N, C-alpha and C positions, 0 to 999 in steps of 0.2 A: 475886128481882128486882134485888138490889144487882149480881149478875153481869152482868145485862143492861145496866145502866147502865154498869158498867165497861167492858163490851165496846164500847158506843157511843162512850164518851169516848176510848178508845184508839183506835178506828177512825177518829173524827174528827180526832184529833191526829196520826195517821199520814198522813191525807190533807193535812192542813195542811202537815205537814213536806215532804211530797213535792212539793206546789205550790210552796212556798218554794223548796226547793233547785233546782226546774226553772229558777226564775228567777235562781238564783245569789245569793240574798239570805241574810244572817245572821238570826237571831232578832232581833236588835237592829234590824236594817233593816225587817224587817216590822213589828215593834213601832212605830218611827217612823211608817212609812206607814199604820198602823192606829189611832195615837194610843193605844197601849197599851204596856207594857213589855216589853222584850225577855225578861226574866225570866218574865213572865207567859205569853208566847207558848211558852216552852221547857216550863213546867209543863203547858200544854194539849197540847202536842205529845207529851209523855211520858203523857198521860192521868191526871196527878196533880190537875188542877183541871178543874173544869166552867166552861164558858163561857156567857155570856149571849147571847141572840138579839141584842141591840144590839151586842155586841163581835164576834159571828160576821159580822154584816152589815159591820161595819168592815174585818174581815179579808177578806171577799169582795170589797168595793170596792178594797181595797189590791191583792189579787191579780188584780184584773179578770175575776172569774167571778162567775156569778150564784148568789146565796145557794142557790137550789134545788139548783145543781149541786154546790156545796160540802157540802150535806148529804145528798146521795145517796150513801147508804152500802150496801154489801153486806148482804144478809141473813146473819144469824149461823148459821154451820153448826150442824146438830143434833147 
């Protein structure tokens, strides 16, 4: 089960990083826009930290993307 959680955490972090970079923002800039720290954004992007639903919502608002689209991740390959 832990591997699945790690996969989800890493996939979500990769998606957040991609969307942030599309906008030309630093981790600190996304952190400011979402009322989170840039350090925490980096940890989430690297899959090191889990992120709460509340914080995910803040990130989605900052990125101007629907929360459901932010968490729409590909199925894990078998």
